[in-house]
N, C-alpha and C positions, 0 to 999 in steps of 0.2 A: 237151523231155521226148520220147519216144517213142512215136508213134501206134500202138498195137496191140489187136487186136481178139481175145479168148479167149473161148472157150466153157468153162464149169465144170460141165456136166451130166456125168450118171453113162456116159451113151455118147459122150461127146464123146474126140476124140483125145489122146494124151499131150500134155503142154503144150510139150514140147520138138517135136513135129511141128506142132504148131498156129503156133508161132514160126519154124520152118523154112520153112513154107510161105509165110511175110511176110517171109522175109529176115535173120529174127533167130535168134538163140540166146542160152544162158544157161549159167554155167559149169556143170559137172557137178551139183557138190554144191548148187547153187541150187536145180537142176532137180529133181533128187531131192527135196529138202523141199519145195518147192512142190507137187510132183505128189502128194506125202504128204497134205499140208496140204490140198489138194483133194479127196482122198479122205475125209478126216475130217470135212472140212464137208458133204457128199454123205450120210456112214453118218449124222450126229447129225441132220441135217434130215429125210431120210428115216425115220427111226426116231422122230421127233418130240420130241427132248429137246432141243432149243432153238428159238425162234420164228424165223419164214421172216424177220423183219427182221434179225434178230442177223445170220442167214448170208449175206444180201445184205450187211450194213456189212461182215462178214468178209470175205467176195469183192472188195468197191471196196478194201479194204486190201490182199489178195493184189495184185489188177490193178496198184496204186499200186507195190507192190514188184517187179512184174514189169517192169515199164518203166521202174524205176529201174535194174536189173542187166541187162535186154536189151541187148544190142549186135549189130551186125550180123553175121552169118558173117562169118569169117574172122578178127575181132579178137579173139575171145575165144580164139582157138585160138593167137593170139600171144601173150597174156598169160603 
């Protein structure tokens, strides 16, 4: 499994930029979906629609999904 550190905050860099800084990337469609999900989680948390614990669990699941699909830069481009 890949070891990656990701920040999910509203002011964080986009997911692809964070991954690129660590030498990884995601397929474009996967990166767009994950970025949209991060944005959605931030919105529902900011507006108090779901408890913080639920958002925390969702972010953990997203991080797991990211680490499963992330590949070293260059490998994704060859797929």
